[in-house]
C-alpha positions in Angstrom: -7.1 -11.8 -24.1 -6.9 -14.4 -23.0 -9.5 -17.2 -24.5 -10.8 -20.4 -22.2 -11.8 -23.4 -24.3 -14.5 -24.0 -22.1 -17.6 -20.9 -24.3 -19.5 -19.3 -22.1 -23.1 -18.4 -22.7 -22.6 -16.0 -25.7 -22.0 -18.7 -27.1 -25.4 -19.5 -27.9 -26.3 -16.4 -29.6 -26.1 -15.8 -33.1 -25.0 -12.2 -32.8 -21.7 -12.5 -35.1 -20.1 -9.7 -32.3 -21.3 -11.8 -29.3 -19.5 -14.6 -30.8 -16.7 -12.9 -31.0 -16.4 -13.2 -27.5 -17.8 -16.6 -26.7 -14.6 -18.1 -25.5 -13.5 -15.1 -23.1 -13.2 -15.7 -20.1 -15.6 -13.3 -18.5 -18.7 -14.1 -17.3 -20.4 -12.2 -20.1 -24.8 -12.1 -20.4 -26.1 -10.4 -23.2 -28.9 -8.5 -22.6 -32.5 -9.9 -21.1 -34.0 -11.7 -18.4 -31.3 -13.3 -17.8 -29.4 -10.6 -16.8 -31.4 -8.1 -15.3 -32.6 -10.5 -12.4 -29.8 -12.1 -11.8 -28.4 -8.2 -11.0 -31.3 -6.6 -9.2 -31.5 -10.2 -6.8 -27.9 -10.0 -6.5 -28.4 -5.9 -5.9 -25.4 -4.9 -8.5 -25.3 -3.2 -10.7 -25.8 -4.2 -15.1 -23.4 -3.2 -17.2 -24.1 -2.1 -20.2 -20.9 -2.4 -23.7 -22.4 -1.3 -26.8 -19.1 -2.7 -28.3 -16.5 -0.5 -30.3 -15.4 0.2 -33.5 
């Protein structure tokens, strides 16, 4: 996957798994109130990635 010079909001997380995606060109949200409130406000579903092995 291409990387982006500007990090997304995952750059503020402590999880090594989330940090490895901090430069992906995707508008990721960590699980939390911000993600849930945005989905509710925009009437959009929440898609959850539980990782992979």
